[in-house]
Residue frames relative to the residue before (quaternion, step in Angstrom):
aa qw qx qy qz dx dy dz
X 1.0000 0.0000 0.0000 0.0000 0.00 0.00 0.00
X 0.1398 0.7824 -0.5928 0.1299 3.54 -0.73 1.06
X 0.6051 -0.5359 0.4238 0.4088 3.56 -1.26 0.28
X 0.0938 -0.7670 0.6326 0.0510 3.54 -1.19 0.65
X 0.0321 -0.7940 0.6061 -0.0325 3.55 -0.75 1.11
X 0.1652 -0.7645 0.6161 0.0935 3.55 -0.96 0.91
X 0.0195 -0.8048 0.5927 -0.0256 3.55 -0.86 0.98
X 0.2394 -0.7112 0.6352 0.1827 3.51 -1.39 0.34
X 0.1225 -0.7833 0.6069 0.0551 3.57 -0.99 0.84
X 0.1939 0.7536 -0.6070 0.1615 3.53 -1.00 0.97
X 0.5406 -0.6165 0.4712 0.3250 3.53 -1.34 0.21
X 0.0577 -0.7728 0.6314 0.0280 3.55 -1.17 0.63
X 0.2806 -0.7409 0.5754 0.2031 3.54 -1.30 0.15
X 0.4848 -0.6590 0.5021 0.2804 3.50 -1.24 0.61
X 0.1113 0.7907 -0.5938 0.0988 3.55 -0.90 0.89
X 0.4794 -0.6303 0.5156 0.3272 3.53 -1.30 0.22
X 0.6620 -0.4895 0.3641 0.4355 3.57 -1.23 0.20
X 0.8100 0.0503 0.0026 0.5842 3.60 1.05 -0.73
X 0.0336 0.7583 -0.6510 -0.0010 3.50 -1.13 0.75
X 0.1560 -0.8013 0.5757 0.0459 3.55 -1.01 0.79
X 0.3106 -0.6999 0.6088 0.2074 3.54 -1.27 0.54
X 0.2203 -0.7908 0.5650 0.0828 3.56 -0.76 1.12
X 0.0396 0.8029 -0.5919 0.0585 3.55 -0.93 0.96
X 0.5692 -0.5837 0.4589 0.3532 3.53 -1.33 -0.13
X 0.3514 -0.7102 0.5671 0.2249 3.55 -1.20 0.60
X 0.6987 0.4089 -0.2424 0.5346 3.57 1.32 -0.12
X 0.3944 -0.6323 0.5966 0.2979 3.49 -1.39 0.22
X 0.3181 0.7601 -0.5112 0.2445 3.57 -0.59 1.05
X 0.5609 -0.5897 0.4750 0.3347 3.51 -1.39 0.07
X 0.4130 -0.7013 0.5253 0.2482 3.58 -0.90 0.94
X 0.1963 -0.7923 0.5690 0.0999 3.56 -0.80 1.01
X 0.8087 -0.0207 0.0425 0.5863 3.61 1.11 -0.60
X 0.1339 -0.7303 0.6624 0.0998 3.55 -1.14 0.78
X 0.3057 -0.8246 0.4559 0.1369 3.55 -0.29 1.32
X 0.7987 0.3097 -0.1305 0.4992 3.61 0.98 -0.79
X 0.2844 -0.7283 0.5967 0.1806 3.54 -1.30 0.39
X 0.6779 -0.4646 0.3598 0.4416 3.57 -1.25 0.19
X 0.7784 0.3237 -0.2585 0.4718 3.55 -1.00 0.89
X 0.5235 0.6520 -0.4130 0.3609 3.60 1.25 -0.28
X 0.3456 -0.6927 0.5968 0.2111 3.53 -1.21 0.70
X 0.0415 -0.8057 0.5908 -0.0093 3.61 -0.80 0.99
X 0.3733 -0.7025 0.5638 0.2221 3.51 -1.27 0.58
X 0.6729 -0.4694 0.3705 0.4354 3.56 -1.28 0.25
X 0.8331 0.1893 -0.1927 0.4826 3.56 -1.04 0.95
X 0.4279 0.6682 -0.4964 0.3522 3.63 1.18 0.17
X 0.4511 -0.6792 0.5094 0.2750 3.56 -1.01 0.88
X 0.2122 -0.7912 0.5675 0.0836 3.56 -0.87 1.05
X 0.7983 0.0318 0.0531 0.5990 3.56 0.89 -1.00
X 0.1387 -0.7631 0.6238 0.0962 3.60 -1.09 0.74
X 0.2334 -0.7474 0.6107 0.1176 3.54 -1.08 0.93
X 0.5879 -0.5466 0.4483 0.3932 3.57 -1.26 0.44
X 0.0763 -0.8438 0.5308 -0.0195 3.59 -0.54 1.23
X 0.3208 0.7842 -0.4952 0.1922 3.62 1.14 0.30
X 0.6605 0.4927 -0.3257 0.4636 3.59 0.93 -0.79
X 0.6693 0.4829 -0.3044 0.4756 3.59 0.98 -0.74
X 0.5892 0.5488 -0.3694 0.4639 3.60 1.12 -0.52
X 0.6425 0.5028 -0.3158 0.4845 3.59 1.01 -0.82
X 0.6445 0.5123 -0.3260 0.4646 3.60 0.98 -0.80
X 0.6440 0.5066 -0.3272 0.4707 3.58 1.02 -0.71
X 0.6390 0.5227 -0.3370 0.4527 3.60 0.94 -0.76
X 0.6477 0.5023 -0.3155 0.4782 3.58 1.00 -0.80
X 0.6498 0.5099 -0.3187 0.4649 3.62 0.94 -0.81
X 0.6459 0.5074 -0.3211 0.4713 3.60 0.98 -0.74
X 0.6382 0.5104 -0.3295 0.4729 3.60 1.03 -0.73
X 0.6532 0.5027 -0.3214 0.4663 3.60 0.92 -0.79
X 0.6366 0.5132 -0.3329 0.4696 3.59 1.03 -0.69
X 0.6546 0.4934 -0.3304 0.4679 3.62 0.93 -0.78
X 0.6285 0.5331 -0.3352 0.4566 3.59 1.04 -0.74
X 0.6729 0.4848 -0.2976 0.4729 3.59 0.91 -0.87
X 0.6411 0.5137 -0.3287 0.4659 3.58 1.02 -0.70
X 0.6437 0.5220 -0.3169 0.4612 3.57 1.01 -0.82
X 0.6425 0.5124 -0.3340 0.4616 3.62 0.95 -0.76
X 0.6610 0.4971 -0.3150 0.4656 3.58 0.95 -0.83
X 0.6460 0.5100 -0.3178 0.4707 3.57 0.97 -0.82
X 0.6401 0.5312 -0.3261 0.4491 3.57 1.03 -0.78
X 0.6436 0.5110 -0.3248 0.4682 3.57 0.98 -0.83
X 0.7015 0.4795 -0.2767 0.4489 3.59 0.96 -0.79
X 0.7428 0.3639 -0.2158 0.5189 3.63 1.15 -0.42
X 0.8258 0.2109 -0.1024 0.5129 3.60 -0.12 -1.30
X 0.6064 0.5700 -0.3635 0.4186 3.60 1.01 -0.64
X 0.6740 0.4836 -0.2946 0.4744 3.55 0.95 -0.87
X 0.6360 0.5234 -0.3354 0.4573 3.60 1.01 -0.76
X 0.6714 0.4931 -0.3025 0.4631 3.57 0.91 -0.91
X 0.6453 0.5178 -0.3259 0.4574 3.57 0.98 -0.80
X 0.6551 0.4949 -0.3145 0.4765 3.61 0.97 -0.77
X 0.6229 0.5295 -0.3381 0.4661 3.58 1.06 -0.77
X 0.6469 0.5188 -0.3213 0.4573 3.59 0.96 -0.81
X 0.6268 0.5248 -0.3346 0.4686 3.57 1.06 -0.77
X 0.6548 0.5139 -0.3117 0.4581 3.61 0.91 -0.90
X 0.6650 0.5006 -0.3030 0.4640 3.55 0.91 -0.91
X 0.6638 0.4961 -0.3137 0.4635 3.60 0.92 -0.87
X 0.6194 0.5279 -0.3501 0.4639 3.61 1.04 -0.67
X 0.6432 0.5195 -0.3249 0.4591 3.60 0.98 -0.79
X 0.6581 0.5059 -0.3124 0.4619 3.54 0.91 -0.91
X 0.6543 0.5127 -0.3236 0.4520 3.57 0.99 -0.81
X 0.6246 0.5302 -0.3381 0.4631 3.60 1.00 -0.78
X 0.6721 0.4909 -0.3012 0.4654 3.59 0.88 -0.93
X 0.6478 0.5162 -0.3274 0.4547 3.62 0.97 -0.82
X 0.6581 0.5019 -0.3151 0.4644 3.59 0.95 -0.76
X 0.6335 0.5194 -0.3293 0.4696 3.59 1.01 -0.77
X 0.6527 0.5095 -0.3089 0.4679 3.56 0.99 -0.85
X 0.6261 0.5333 -0.3313 0.4623 3.57 1.09 -0.76
X 0.6490 0.5142 -0.3283 0.4546 3.58 0.93 -0.80
X 0.6635 0.4939 -0.3149 0.4655 3.59 0.91 -0.89
X 0.6545 0.5225 -0.3175 0.4448 3.55 0.94 -0.90
X 0.6294 0.5367 -0.3418 0.4460 3.58 0.98 -0.81
X 0.6608 0.5146 -0.3059 0.4528 3.62 1.00 -0.83
X 0.6903 0.4780 -0.2768 0.4673 3.53 0.94 -0.97
X 0.6203 0.5163 -0.3580 0.4696 3.59 1.07 -0.64
X 0.6418 0.5292 -0.3232 0.4512 3.58 1.03 -0.79
X 0.6973 0.4458 -0.2684 0.4930 3.59 1.13 -0.60
X 0.5420 -0.6530 0.3803 0.3676 3.52 1.29 -0.08
X 0.4979 0.6744 -0.4290 0.3364 3.58 1.21 0.15
X 0.7782 0.2182 -0.1210 0.5763 3.60 1.15 -0.57
X 0.5089 -0.6585 0.4688 0.2960 3.51 -1.19 0.58
X 0.6749 -0.4886 0.3762 0.4053 3.52 -1.34 0.23
X 0.6197 0.5571 -0.3521 0.4262 3.59 1.00 -0.71
X 0.6222 0.5273 -0.3491 0.4615 3.60 1.05 -0.65
X 0.6236 0.5228 -0.3327 0.4766 3.57 1.09 -0.65
X 0.6370 0.5182 -0.3375 0.4602 3.59 0.99 -0.77
X 0.6305 0.5300 -0.3317 0.4600 3.63 1.01 -0.77
X 0.6546 0.5092 -0.3151 0.4614 3.57 0.96 -0.81
X 0.6452 0.5080 -0.3281 0.4669 3.56 0.99 -0.76
X 0.6458 0.5126 -0.3216 0.4655 3.61 1.01 -0.84
X 0.6278 0.5381 -0.3379 0.4495 3.59 1.00 -0.71
X 0.6400 0.5107 -0.3241 0.4739 3.61 1.03 -0.75
X 0.6515 0.5165 -0.3155 0.4574 3.59 0.98 -0.88
X 0.6559 0.4956 -0.3168 0.4731 3.59 0.97 -0.85
X 0.6564 0.5044 -0.3243 0.4578 3.63 0.91 -0.80
X 0.6372 0.5228 -0.3313 0.4593 3.57 1.06 -0.75
X 0.6427 0.5159 -0.3190 0.4680 3.59 1.02 -0.81
X 0.6536 0.5114 -0.3197 0.4572 3.57 0.95 -0.84
X 0.6374 0.5195 -0.3230 0.4685 3.58 1.04 -0.72
X 0.6370 0.5205 -0.3315 0.4619 3.58 0.97 -0.83
X 0.6609 0.5018 -0.3094 0.4645 3.59 0.97 -0.88
X 0.6541 0.5132 -0.3208 0.4538 3.59 0.92 -0.81
X 0.6588 0.4958 -0.3128 0.4715 3.58 1.01 -0.78
X 0.6179 0.5389 -0.3377 0.4622 3.58 1.07 -0.77
X 0.6543 0.5053 -0.3093 0.4699 3.59 1.01 -0.85
X 0.6374 0.5273 -0.3222 0.4603 3.56 1.03 -0.78
X 0.6662 0.4945 -0.3007 0.4705 3.58 0.99 -0.84
X 0.6306 0.5358 -0.3337 0.4516 3.59 1.07 -0.70
X 0.6866 0.4660 -0.2742 0.4860 3.58 1.14 -0.66
X 0.4787 0.6470 -0.4572 0.3784 3.61 1.21 -0.03
X 0.6887 -0.5003 0.3208 0.4152 3.62 -1.24 0.43
X 0.7430 0.3500 -0.2166 0.5278 3.59 1.07 -0.62
X 0.4531 0.7171 -0.4279 0.3121 3.57 1.25 0.17
X 0.6604 -0.5439 0.3540 0.3778 3.53 -1.28 0.41
X 0.6427 0.5258 -0.3462 0.4365 3.62 0.94 -0.76
X 0.6686 0.4858 -0.3006 0.4761 3.57 0.94 -0.87
X 0.6296 0.5328 -0.3306 0.4587 3.58 1.03 -0.81
X 0.6594 0.5037 -0.3013 0.4698 3.58 0.98 -0.88
X 0.6538 0.5029 -0.3106 0.4724 3.58 1.01 -0.80
X 0.6298 0.5194 -0.3367 0.4692 3.57 1.05 -0.73
X 0.6516 0.5069 -0.3200 0.4649 3.61 0.97 -0.78
X 0.6476 0.5012 -0.3247 0.4733 3.60 0.97 -0.76
X 0.6301 0.5170 -0.3343 0.4731 3.59 1.05 -0.71
X 0.6480 0.5117 -0.3281 0.4589 3.60 0.95 -0.83
X 0.6452 0.5056 -0.3304 0.4679 3.59 0.97 -0.77
X 0.6590 0.5073 -0.3084 0.4617 3.58 0.95 -0.86
X 0.6423 0.5205 -0.3177 0.4644 3.57 1.06 -0.75
X 0.6443 0.5123 -0.3083 0.4768 3.57 1.00 -0.85
X 0.6576 0.4952 -0.3180 0.4704 3.60 0.95 -0.80
X 0.6397 0.5094 -0.3371 0.4666 3.61 1.02 -0.68
X 0.6583 0.4964 -0.3197 0.4668 3.60 0.94 -0.80
X 0.6316 0.5281 -0.3313 0.4610 3.57 1.00 -0.79
X 0.6516 0.5008 -0.3129 0.4761 3.60 0.99 -0.81
X 0.6342 0.5235 -0.3370 0.4584 3.60 1.05 -0.69
X 0.6561 0.5129 -0.3126 0.4569 3.55 0.99 -0.87
X 0.6615 0.4948 -0.3128 0.4688 3.58 0.93 -0.85
X 0.6421 0.5013 -0.3361 0.4727 3.58 0.99 -0.69
X 0.6262 0.5309 -0.3334 0.4635 3.59 1.04 -0.78
X 0.6453 0.5419 -0.3252 0.4292 3.61 1.04 -0.68
X 0.5380 0.5850 -0.4323 0.4259 3.59 1.19 -0.04
X 0.6757 0.3754 -0.2928 0.5628 3.61 1.26 -0.11
X 0.1733 -0.7939 0.5789 0.0674 3.57 -0.38 1.26
X 0.1084 -0.8357 0.5384 -0.0032 3.55 -0.52 1.24
X 0.5939 -0.5615 0.4479 0.3625 3.56 -1.31 0.38
X 0.4223 -0.7231 0.4793 0.2629 3.61 -0.83 0.88
X 0.7810 -0.0282 0.0446 0.6222 3.62 1.21 -0.49
X 0.6745 -0.4402 0.3645 0.4674 3.52 -1.27 0.00
X 0.1260 0.8069 -0.5480 0.1811 3.57 -0.71 1.09
X 0.3202 -0.6837 0.6053 0.2523 3.51 -1.42 -0.03
X 0.4460 -0.6946 0.5017 0.2587 3.56 -1.02 0.93
X 0.2280 -0.7954 0.5504 0.1117 3.57 -0.67 1.10
X 0.8065 -0.0359 0.0686 0.5862 3.59 0.87 -0.93
X 0.1752 -0.7620 0.6184 0.0787 3.54 -1.23 0.64
X 0.0416 -0.8188 0.5711 -0.0424 3.55 -0.67 1.16
X 0.6729 0.4429 -0.3045 0.5083 3.60 1.02 0.69
X 0.0851 -0.7792 0.6198 0.0377 3.53 -1.17 0.68
X 0.6377 -0.5269 0.3786 0.4151 3.62 -1.17 0.49
X 0.7455 0.3793 -0.3065 0.4543 3.52 -1.06 0.87
X 0.5734 0.5952 -0.3875 0.4084 3.59 1.18 -0.35
X 0.3592 -0.6718 0.5991 0.2465 3.51 -1.28 0.54
X 0.0950 -0.8079 0.5812 0.0194 3.56 -0.63 1.10
X 0.2006 -0.7668 0.6034 0.0876 3.51 -1.30 0.60
X 0.6205 -0.5322 0.4061 0.4085 3.59 -1.18 0.39
X 0.7541 0.3858 -0.2903 0.4452 3.55 -1.12 0.74
X 0.6461 0.4966 -0.3317 0.4752 3.59 1.22 -0.14
X 0.3854 -0.7150 0.5320 0.2391 3.61 -0.87 0.91
X 0.1876 -0.8000 0.5656 0.0699 3.55 -0.75 1.11
X 0.7841 0.0460 -0.0034 0.6189 3.58 1.07 -0.79
X 0.2148 -0.7359 0.6232 0.1545 3.55 -1.19 0.58
X 0.1204 -0.8092 0.5749 0.0132 3.59 -0.73 1.11
X 0.2401 -0.7100 0.6413 0.1642 3.50 -1.20 0.69
X 0.3319 -0.7619 0.5202 0.1970 3.59 -0.39 1.21
X 0.5632 -0.6189 0.4284 0.3410 3.53 -1.01 0.84
X 0.3817 0.6774 -0.5522 0.3008 3.53 -0.95 0.94
X 0.6920 -0.4776 0.3237 0.4339 3.57 -1.23 0.14
X 0.4545 -0.6542 0.5293 0.2921 3.54 -1.15 0.70
X 0.0479 -0.7715 0.6328 0.0455 3.52 -1.29 0.40
X 0.4059 -0.6765 0.5531 0.2676 3.53 -1.32 0.20
X 0.1136 -0.7757 0.6192 0.0441 3.54 -1.05 0.82
X 0.0123 -0.8038 0.5934 -0.0403 3.58 -0.81 1.03
X 0.2818 -0.7042 0.6212 0.1971 3.54 -1.26 0.55
X 0.0730 -0.8307 0.5513 -0.0262 3.53 -0.34 1.31
X 0.5658 -0.6050 0.4450 0.3403 3.57 -1.00 0.88
X 0.5244 -0.6793 0.4237 0.2900 3.57 -0.85 1.01
X 0.5309 0.6394 -0.4088 0.3772 3.57 1.20 -0.35
X 0.7232 0.4262 -0.2287 0.4929 3.57 1.16 -0.62
X 0.3567 0.7696 -0.4813 0.2208 3.59 1.22 0.12
X 0.6438 0.5459 -0.3327 0.4205 3.59 0.95 -0.81
X 0.6688 0.5222 -0.2993 0.4362 3.61 1.12 -0.59
X 0.6901 0.4969 -0.2768 0.4474 3.60 1.16 -0.51
X 0.0728 0.7683 -0.6330 0.0609 3.53 -1.21 0.69
X 0.5837 -0.5792 0.4286 0.3743 3.59 -1.10 0.66
X 0.7450 0.3916 -0.3002 0.4488 3.53 -1.08 0.79
X 0.5203 0.6419 -0.4316 0.3620 3.62 1.17 -0.26
X 0.4270 -0.6992 0.5047 0.2723 3.62 -0.98 0.80
X 0.0762 -0.7846 0.6149 0.0237 3.52 -1.27 0.51
X 0.2874 -0.7002 0.6237 0.1952 3.53 -1.29 0.52
X 0.1477 -0.7999 0.5812 0.0248 3.54 -0.91 0.99
X 0.0224 -0.7882 0.6145 -0.0246 3.54 -1.04 0.89
X 0.2362 -0.7494 0.6013 0.1452 3.57 -0.87 0.98
X 0.5421 -0.6509 0.4264 0.3172 3.57 -0.89 0.95
X 0.6729 0.5063 -0.3024 0.4466 3.57 1.05 -0.73
X 0.7617 0.2325 -0.1376 0.5889 3.59 1.24 -0.37
X 0.0609 -0.8792 0.4709 0.0395 3.62 0.62 1.11
X 0.6855 0.4765 -0.2942 0.4653 3.61 1.19 -0.34
X 0.6820 0.4830 -0.2817 0.4714 3.61 1.21 -0.17
X 0.0272 -0.8002 0.5962 -0.0596 3.54 0.20 1.36
X 0.0010 -0.7940 0.6080 -0.0010 3.60 -0.97 0.78
X 0.5484 -0.6455 0.4461 0.2891 3.54 -1.31 0.45
X 0.0192 -0.7505 0.6599 0.0309 3.53 -1.32 0.45
X 0.2225 -0.7642 0.5921 0.1262 3.55 -1.32 0.14
X 0.5153 -0.6309 0.4742 0.3340 3.58 -0.99 0.78
X 0.2324 -0.8058 0.5367 0.0934 3.54 -0.62 1.18
X 0.7916 -0.1560 0.1438 0.5731 3.57 0.82 -0.96
X 0.2289 -0.7324 0.6247 0.1446 3.53 -1.31 0.48
X 0.4955 -0.6868 0.4465 0.2889 3.55 -0.74 1.04
X 0.4633 -0.6946 0.4694 0.2874 3.61 -0.97 0.76
X 0.7275 0.3768 -0.2264 0.5267 3.62 1.21 -0.33
X 0.3232 -0.7073 0.5943 0.2053 3.53 -1.27 0.55
X 0.4645 -0.6524 0.5259 0.2864 3.55 -1.03 0.88
X 0.3471 -0.7860 0.4712 0.1990 3.57 -0.35 1.24
X 0.6573 0.5249 -0.3215 0.4348 3.61 1.04 -0.70
X 0.7789 0.3214 -0.1685 0.5115 3.57 0.95 -0.88
X 0.3511 -0.7387 0.5065 0.2731 3.60 1.16 -0.32
X 0.5487 0.5991 -0.3822 0.4403 3.56 1.08 0.74
X 0.2566 -0.7361 0.6057 0.1595 3.53 -1.31 0.47
X 0.4171 -0.7168 0.5003 0.2489 3.57 -0.98 0.81
X 0.0787 -0.7832 0.6168 0.0027 3.54 -0.86 1.07
X 0.1616 -0.7875 0.5899 0.0759 3.59 -0.89 0.95
X 0.1798 -0.7772 0.5995 0.0651 3.54 -1.12 0.82
X 0.3255 -0.7049 0.5930 0.2134 3.55 -1.07 0.79
X 0.3460 -0.7473 0.5407 0.1718 3.56 -1.15 0.68
X 0.5851 -0.5891 0.4085 0.3791 3.60 -1.14 0.43
X 0.3291 -0.7061 0.5873 0.2193 3.50 -1.33 0.27
X 0.4925 -0.2615 -0.8132 0.1667 1.62 -1.31 2.12
X 0.5262 -0.6187 0.4840 0.3257 3.55 -1.21 0.62
X 0.5597 -0.5975 0.4356 0.3740 3.64 -0.93 0.75
X 0.4465 -0.7487 0.4271 0.2400 3.55 -0.73 1.06
X 0.6097 0.5635 -0.3640 0.4221 3.62 1.20 -0.17
X 0.5127 0.6478 -0.4355 0.3575 3.61 1.17 -0.12
X 0.1092 -0.7795 0.6159 0.0335 3.52 -1.08 0.85
X 0.6244 -0.5433 0.4093 0.3839 3.54 -1.22 0.57
X 0.8387 0.1393 -0.1634 0.5004 3.55 -0.97 1.03
X 0.3834 0.7007 -0.5150 0.3111 3.63 1.16 0.29
X 0.3555 -0.7223 0.5522 0.2167 3.60 -1.05 0.77
X 0.0199 -0.7871 0.6162 -0.0190 3.54 -0.94 0.93
X 0.4085 -0.6742 0.5585 0.2582 3.53 -1.33 0.37
X 0.1322 -0.8020 0.5820 0.0247 3.56 -0.81 1.04
X 0.0685 -0.7602 0.6445 0.0444 3.53 -1.08 0.86
X 0.1442 -0.8180 0.5560 0.0307 3.55 -0.42 1.26
X 0.3074 -0.7186 0.5910 0.1999 3.56 -0.92 0.89
X 0.1398 -0.8439 0.5167 0.0351 3.54 -0.33 1.28
X 0.7899 -0.0416 0.0078 0.6118 3.59 1.23 -0.33
X 0.0561 -0.7890 0.6117 0.0141 3.56 -1.24 0.56
X 0.0693 -0.7380 0.6695 0.0477 3.51 -1.19 0.76
X 0.3842 -0.7397 0.5040 0.2264 3.58 -0.62 1.10
X 0.7778 0.0240 -0.0089 0.6280 3.59 1.09 -0.72
X 0.1524 0.7964 -0.5639 0.1570 3.56 -0.66 1.12
X 0.4169 -0.6257 0.5887 0.2969 3.52 -1.31 0.47
X 0.0470 -0.8389 0.5391 -0.0586 3.55 -0.48 1.24
X 0.0759 -0.7736 0.6287 0.0224 3.56 -1.02 0.91
X 0.4922 -0.5886 0.5231 0.3710 3.56 -1.21 0.39
X 0.6143 -0.5871 0.3798 0.3657 3.57 -1.09 0.68
X 0.6757 0.5009 -0.3197 0.4363 3.62 1.02 -0.64
X 0.5277 0.5894 -0.4373 0.4276 3.60 1.26 0.27
X 0.5815 0.5894 -0.3743 0.4176 3.62 1.22 -0.27
X 0.2511 -0.7935 0.5444 0.1051 3.57 -0.89 1.00
X 0.5987 0.5739 -0.3792 0.4104 3.62 1.07 -0.51
X 0.1169 -0.7917 0.5978 0.0470 3.57 -1.03 0.75
X 0.8270 0.2091 -0.1552 0.4982 3.57 -1.18 0.59
X 0.8145 -0.2213 0.1870 0.5026 3.56 -0.87 -1.00
X 0.4644 0.6862 -0.4464 0.3379 3.60 1.25 -0.06
X 0.5795 -0.5766 0.4406 0.3709 3.55 -1.17 0.58
X 0.5174 -0.6367 0.4577 0.3427 3.62 -0.93 0.78
X 0.0513 -0.8035 0.5913 -0.0463 3.55 -0.87 1.07
X 0.1075 -0.7513 0.6447 0.0916 3.56 -1.20 0.60
X 0.3721 -0.6937 0.5677 0.2410 3.54 -1.30 0.43
X 0.1354 -0.8071 0.5746 0.0117 3.54 -0.65 1.20
X 0.3423 -0.7034 0.5816 0.2234 3.59 -1.01 0.86
X 0.1221 0.8002 -0.5681 0.1484 3.57 -0.41 1.28
X 0.8421 -0.0632 -0.0200 0.5352 3.55 -0.71 1.18
X 0.7289 -0.4576 0.2453 0.4462 3.58 0.95 0.90
X 0.7168 0.3832 -0.2597 0.5214 3.61 1.20 0.08
X 0.5076 -0.6321 0.4952 0.3124 3.57 -1.27 0.49
X 0.0606 -0.7899 0.6102 0.0020 3.56 -0.80 1.03
X 0.3429 -0.7171 0.5724 0.2012 3.63 -0.93 0.94
X 0.0414 -0.8171 0.5746 -0.0231 3.55 -0.74 1.00
X 0.3044 -0.7353 0.5779 0.1810 3.57 -0.76 1.04
X 0.0751 -0.8141 0.5759 0.0041 3.56 -0.78 0.99
X 0.3217 -0.6884 0.6026 0.2438 3.55 -1.34 0.32
X 0.2795 -0.7935 0.5291 0.1108 3.52 -0.83 1.10
X 0.2338 -0.7560 0.5962 0.1354 3.52 -1.26 0.57
X 0.8550 0.0057 0.0424 0.5168 3.53 -0.67 -1.13
X 0.1562 -0.7883 0.5923 0.0587 3.56 -0.95 0.94
X 0.0947 -0.7316 0.6677 0.1000 3.54 -1.25 0.58
X 0.7276 -0.4137 0.2939 0.4616 3.56 -1.25 -0.13
X 0.8048 0.2670 -0.1288 0.5142 3.59 1.07 -0.64
X 0.7908 0.2740 -0.1096 0.5363 3.56 1.19 -0.49
X 0.1484 -0.7726 0.6115 0.0848 3.52 -1.35 0.32
X 0.4055 -0.7010 0.5357 0.2392 3.54 -1.11 0.74
X 0.2179 -0.7464 0.6164 0.1245 3.57 -1.03 0.84
X 0.1823 -0.8202 0.5384 0.0642 3.56 -0.61 1.15
X 0.7973 0.0560 -0.0251 0.6005 3.60 1.16 -0.57
X 0.7333 0.4452 -0.3181 0.4036 3.56 -1.23 0.58
X 0.7724 0.2470 -0.1429 0.5674 3.57 1.23 -0.15
X 0.2268 -0.7704 0.5847 0.1144 3.58 -1.05 0.78
X 0.6091 -0.5479 0.4345 0.3742 3.49 -1.25 0.57
X 0.7622 0.3549 -0.2771 0.4651 3.59 -0.97 0.89
X 0.5750 0.5833 -0.3963 0.4148 3.59 1.13 -0.34
X 0.3868 -0.7170 0.5380 0.2166 3.59 -1.15 0.73
X 0.1553 -0.7807 0.6044 0.0328 3.51 -0.85 1.16
X 0.3766 -0.7284 0.5322 0.2105 3.57 -0.88 0.96
X 0.1127 -0.7785 0.6168 0.0297 3.53 -1.01 0.94
X 0.7967 0.2710 -0.2068 0.4991 3.52 -0.98 0.83
X 0.7708 -0.3102 0.2400 0.5020 3.61 -1.27 -0.30
X 0.1797 0.7615 -0.6014 0.1614 3.56 -0.92 0.99
X 0.6211 -0.5247 0.4115 0.4117 3.61 -1.20 0.39
X 0.5601 -0.6332 0.4268 0.3211 3.55 -1.15 0.63
X 0.7322 -0.4095 0.2955 0.4570 3.58 -1.31 0.12
X 0.7589 0.3432 -0.3059 0.4611 3.53 -1.07 0.96
X 0.5890 0.5835 -0.3756 0.4142 3.57 1.19 -0.48
X 0.4665 -0.6446 0.5224 0.3066 3.55 -1.21 0.59
X 0.0328 -0.8009 0.5972 -0.0283 3.54 -1.00 0.90
X 0.1792 -0.7018 0.6676 0.1724 3.45 -1.44 0.26
X 0.2161 -0.8346 0.4987 0.0897 3.57 -0.17 1.32
X 0.1933 -0.7239 0.6501 0.1265 3.53 -1.21 0.72
X 0.2806 -0.7901 0.5254 0.1444 3.59 -0.53 1.17
X 0.2154 -0.7805 0.5764 0.1106 3.58 -0.78 1.11
X 0.7750 -0.0564 0.0175 0.6292 3.61 1.23 -0.40
X 0.0634 -0.8156 0.5751 -0.0019 3.59 -0.99 0.79
X 0.4127 -0.6863 0.5367 0.2656 3.55 -1.06 0.78
X 0.6443 -0.4971 0.3857 0.4348 3.59 -1.21 0.38
X 0.1298 0.7891 -0.5849 0.1352 3.57 -0.86 1.01
X 0.4957 -0.6417 0.4859 0.3262 3.57 -1.17 0.46
X 0.6284 0.5373 -0.3296 0.4558 3.60 1.25 -0.38
X 0.4864 -0.6471 0.4941 0.3170 3.54 -1.10 0.60
X 0.5219 -0.6408 0.4585 0.3267 3.59 -1.17 0.49
X 0.4750 -0.6512 0.5144 0.2928 3.51 -1.21 0.65
X 0.2181 -0.7901 0.5611 0.1159 3.55 -1.06 0.74
X 0.3878 0.7233 -0.4882 0.2969 3.58 1.28 0.17
X 0.2762 -0.7859 0.5382 0.1278 3.57 -0.99 0.79
X 0.2335 0.7712 -0.5692 0.1635 3.58 -0.53 1.14
X 0.7819 -0.2497 0.1495 0.5513 3.60 1.12 0.51
X 0.7417 -0.4115 0.2796 0.4499 3.61 -1.31 -0.01
X 0.0629 0.7780 -0.6238 0.0418 3.57 -1.11 0.69
X 0.0372 -0.7878 0.6140 0.0311 3.58 -1.24 0.49
X 0.3928 -0.7121 0.5228 0.2556 3.57 -0.97 0.76
X 0.6251 -0.5623 0.4102 0.3532 3.51 -1.41 0.06
X 0.4592 0.7090 -0.4385 0.3071 3.63 1.16 0.32
X 0.4637 0.6869 -0.4510 0.3313 3.57 1.22 0.12
X 0.3082 0.7476 -0.5496 0.2100 3.60 -0.81 0.86
X 0.1655 -0.7705 0.6030 0.1237 3.51 -1.38 -0.01
C-alpha cells in the first residue's frame, strides 16, 4: 500500500484578466506617440496624438455658425418683435386714415362733388391698408415665442449646436487615451504614420490580477476540475517553484486544435518575476490516493473490451485474476478489487494460467505473508506507487 498521485503536465502562458488593443477612430497622421512599451498609464492618460489642425478649423467654423444662429434668435426675440409691433401700429394708422377718407369720399360722391372713380380709389386704398395690417400682424405673430420664425431660428440654433459638439468630439478623438489603468505591452505606431480606423496601434494589459492560460488536449478534460492544485515553474527561474490553482475550464473545445482552454489563479502576492506572455510549465494534481494497491500498467493482461486481468503466483502456479481498476497514471494503475496486499503479480513474459512457476519478487508491498522465493521468471508485487 502506497500513495498514488496522478498529475498532468503542460505549458501555459502568463496573462492578465483583460487586455485591449487601442486604435484610432479617425484617418490621420500621427504627430506624437507619448508612451513606450512597458509604461504604466492611468485612465484617460493620452497615449497618441494625431494631427488635428483641419479638425480645429472645422470646430472654429461650427462655433461661428452657432453664434450666428444664436444672434438671429436673440434678434427675433428683441428688436425683431419691436419692429413687428411698430409695423402693426403703423398699418393700423394707415387703415384708419384710409377708412376715414373712404367715408368722406362717399359723402362727396353722393353730393355730386366727386366722381365714382374717386370712390373706387378710396375703396382700393382701404383694401390695401387692410392687407398691410394683416401682413404686419402675421409678422408679429411669427416673432412671438411660439411663432414660426422663432421656431425656425431655434431649430437652426439646435443644428448649429449639434454640429459644434460633433466637431468637438472629432477633435477630441485626435488624442487617443487609455481606457483604464494599464501597462503598455506592445507599440505598433510611430510619429508620421498615417493611421486608419480598425488598426491596432497599442496593446494594453488592464490592471488586475495575473493568471495562467493553457491549451490542454481534450483527452484530459475528464481529469480536470476547478480548484485542483498545481505547481508552476518558469524556465527562466528554475529554482522558484510556486503554487497555482485551476480557476476555470472553457465550456467549448477548439475544434482545430482539439484543445480546451484552462485558466489558473495565482497566489497573493504574485511572484514579481512573472511577465506578460511568459511561458511556464504547469503540473496539475488531478487525483490522489493516500493508500492504494498499485500495479505497473504492463502487469495488466486484459486487452480491448476484455475485463482487466492480472496473473498472480499462488501456491506455485499461475492464476488469472480479474480485477477492478481505479486511478490510472501514465505508468501505474490502482487496483480496487480482486487483489490483496502482499500477493505476487507477474509482470512481463510468463507462463500462462495453471503453469507451475517459481516467482522472483522485484518489489513487494507491506504484507503479513512471507515472500515467495521460487524462480520462474520476472515478477513484481503491487507495492509500486508514487
